[in-house]
N, C-alpha and C positions, 0 to 999 in steps of 0.2 A: 697804551695805558700802563702806568707804573704800579707794580704790586708790592714794592718795597720802598722804604725810606732810609736812605743812607748813601753809601758810596756809589759813584757812577760805575757803569760796566767797564769803562776804560780804567778807572782806579782799581777795580777788582782784578783786572788782568795784570796790572802792575803789582798788585798785592801777591798774586800767584807766582809771578816772576821772582819776587823777593823771598817768598817761602822756599822756592826751589834753590835760590841762592844761599839761604841759610843752610839748607841740607848739604849743598855742595861744599860750603865752607867747612863744615864739621867733618864731612866725609874725607875731604883732603887732609884733615889733621887726625884721622882715625879716632874721632870721638863717637861713641855709640849712642844712637837715638833710642830712648826708652819711653815707656808709657806707664804711669802710676794711677791709682784710683782717684777719682774726683770726689769721692764720698768717704768720710772718715768719722770715727767716733770721738775724735778730738778736734777742737777748733782752735783759732788763733787766740793767744793770750795778750798780744800786743794791744795796748789801750787805744792805739790809733787806727786799728783795723777791726772791722766788724765782720764776722762770719755770717753767712746765710744759713739759718738753721732749718732742718727739715726732719721728716721721719720716714722710715722704711718699715712697713709691717713685717716683712721677712726677717728684719734684724732686731725686732722687739720694740719696747716702748721708749727705750732711751733716745734722746735726740741725736741726729746725725748732722754733719757739718759739710757743706760744699767747700772745697779747698780754696783758700785764699792764695795759695802757692803750692807747688809740688815739692817744696824743699824738704819736709820731714821724710816723706817716702823715698825721695832720691837719696838722702843721706843713709837710709837703711840699705839701699842698693850699694852704695859706696862701702859701707861697713861689711857687706857680704862679699866684697871683692870685685865689683863691676868694673873698676877702672874709670877712665874719663867718660862722662856721660852728659847728654843734653836732652831737653824735652821742649816741644812746642805744644802748649795745651791751653784750654779754656780754664780760667780761674774766676772766682766769684767773691765779690765784697759788697756788703750792705752799706747803706748810707753814702754811696758814692755815685753822684750823677751830676754832670756839668760839662763844661767845654772839653776838658781833658780827662773825664772820668765816666765810666760806665759800670754798672753792677756786674757785668759779664764782659771779660776781655781776653785777649790772647797774650800769654806770657811765654818768653823764651828763657829758659833757665839752664845753666850748664855749670859743670864742676871739673876742675883740673887737679888731678892728684899730684902732690909734690910741688905745687905752686903756692906762692904767697899772693897777696892782693896787688902788690906792685907788678908782678909779672902778668897777672890776669888783666890789669888795667890796659896793658899794651894790647892784648887780644881784643878786648872790648872795643878799643878805639879802631882796630883794624877792621872788625865786623861792622861797626857803624859806618865808617867811611866807605867801605866796599858796597854796602846796601844802598847808601845814598847815591853813589856813583852809578849804580845799576839803573836808576830812575831814567825816564825818557829825557832827551835833551831839552834843557830849559826848565824842567819841572823839579829837579833835585835841589834840595837846600844846599847851598854852597859851603859845605864843611870840608875845607881843604887843610885846616890847621888843627893840631892837637895841643891843647894847653894843659899842664899839670900844675896843681898848687895844693898845699895843705889847707885844711880847714881854717887853721889860725891865720895863714897868709891871706885867704880870701876874705875873712872877716875883718882883719886889720885894714886891708886895702879899701874895702867898701865902707866900713863903719868907724875905723880909727880906734879899735879896741880889741884885745885878745878875748878868746872864748872864756877865760877864767876871770875876767873883769867883774866887779860887783854887779849884781843884777840891776840894781838901781842905776848904775852908770850906763849899762847897756840900754835900759829903758829910756833914760834921758837922751841918749844919742839918737835913738829911734824917733822919739817925739820931736827932736830938733830937725829931723829930716822929714817931718810931716806925717809920720806913721803913728796912728793911735795905738796905745798900749793899754789893753784892759788891766784893771787892778787885780792883784792877787796872783799873777801868772808865775809859775815856777821858773827857775833860771833856764832849764831846757826849753820851756815854752817861749821864753823871750828870745833865746838863740834861734829857735825855729822860725819865729816871726821875723827876726832880722834876716835870716837866710832866705826865706821865701819872698821877701820884698827887696831890701837894699842890695843883699849880696848877689842874688840871682839876676837882678836887673843890671848888675855891673858886668856880667859875662858878655863876651863877643858872641852874638847870636849865630854867627857864621862859622864858629869854631866848635869842636868837640872839647868841652872843658871837663877835666877829671879832677875831682876834689877828694883828698885822702886824709887819713889821720883825724877822724872825727873825735869829739870829746868822748872820754871813756864812758860817761853816763849815757851815751847813745850807741853803745856797742851792739845792742840787739843780740844777734847770734855770732858776733865776731869775737876773736881773741882781743885781749887788752895788752898793749905793749908797755913794758916797765920803763917808760921814759919819765922825764920830769917836765910838765905833769904827765901822767899816763894818758895814753890815747888809744882809740879803738883801731884795730886793723881792718878799717871799713873804708869804702870809697863810693862815690856816686858819679854818674856821667850825665852831663847836660848838653843840650844843643837846641837852638831855636827858641830859647827862653823857657824850656821845660826839662824836667828830670826824665831821663830815659832808662837809667840802670842803677842798681844798688848791689854792691858786692862786699864779700867778707873773706878774710883768712879765717876759716871756720873754727869755731870753738869746739873742742872735743872732750871737754871736762863735764861729765854728767852732774856732778855736785854743783858746780857753778851754774850750769844751765838750769837745773831745778830751782836754784835760788833766784835766778832772773825771772823764770816763769812764775814763781810764787810772788815775787814783787809785782809783776804785771797783774796777777789775779787780785792782789790786795788793792792796787790802784783801781781796777775795774769795779770791784765791790764798793769801794769808797765813793765811786762816781754813780753808783746805782745801775751799772751796766751788767749784762749777763757775763758769768765767768764760766767758760767752757772747761771740761776736764783736761788735764795735762796729757800730752802724747807720751805715754809710758813706753811704747814700743821705740820711739826715738831715744828716749833717755837710756834704755837698755842697750841701744845699738852704739851710742856715742863712744864707749871705751874702745870699740873696734874701728871707729872712723879713722881712715888714713889722713895724714897731713894733706890738706887740700884747701883750695880756694873756690868759691862759687859766686855766681852773679845772677840776678834776675833782670830781664829787660822787657820793657813794655813794647811789644811788637807793633801794636796798632798805632802808637805815637810815632814810631819810626816810619811807618807807611805814610802817615799824614805829612810828616816833614818831607819825605822823599818825593811825594806827589804834589807838593806845593800847597797843602791845605793847612788851615789854622784851627781845626777842631777835630775831635776823635770821630765824630759822627760821619765825617767824609772819608774815613778809612775803613768803615764797617758796612757790610751789606745790609744789616738790619741794626737799628738802635732801639734801646729801651727808653721809655719816658716821653715818646712823641706820638702824637695822634696822626 
């Protein structure tokens, strides 16, 4: 009789092998494993990410937030002089449930001091290909090739327009490709729609595709390069038709970071969404943050790809939202 609904025991054994392989990968590179709190008095301001809100009587009446990423706490460790660090941890996001989403999942996040996003991209590809190769014979997703391209190159190749093309032009090209574009979308929302449909579908599913130099308006916590036009020092990694990782050459300017947080909060309030307090501890630490690059990788997605499954539930021992 089965008492759990999720991954098979065979897949769980492979998951354990991959967890060990992650730790061996970083041990060989002298990257320190750390643990940070899952509970915080500050939540995610990003309008695309919803924190799970809770309370803890011992901490008073103010709401507490389950971490959507260990990023802020890990940056405080970096500012305190930790050097290169990584973490495997559970993270929590509300309003996320589907084929490749669960409200609770495992994230692998790491930071390299003195590196930029280009150098970190190389290590991300090395880790992904190493873990996929560790899968049982015949089960691993055949990722033998690594492809790098800029965001502009990817969009131009798939849609025939640069990211700074007029919003109406981008929307028209999408509609000509059979993609319905809701009215009133912002320029970034149209870009996101294009990327999630036309661009992503154009990638070789059997390759690890690294996309870099995102539009400056999508910098999040990354630096902005003074190019023409400006671009974010940000990259993402894709394989098997899904996003696996998101990385930055990290912003260390507390004034600019506060401005971005405030912009996010204003957008959330305009949409009627909850606006959590800013992480003042992170903002105080940013002036001491060393020059570094960091990345977050969805470990469960990588397990699913490595074991030949096409949904997140097949990589988790237990899943939410199923009877």
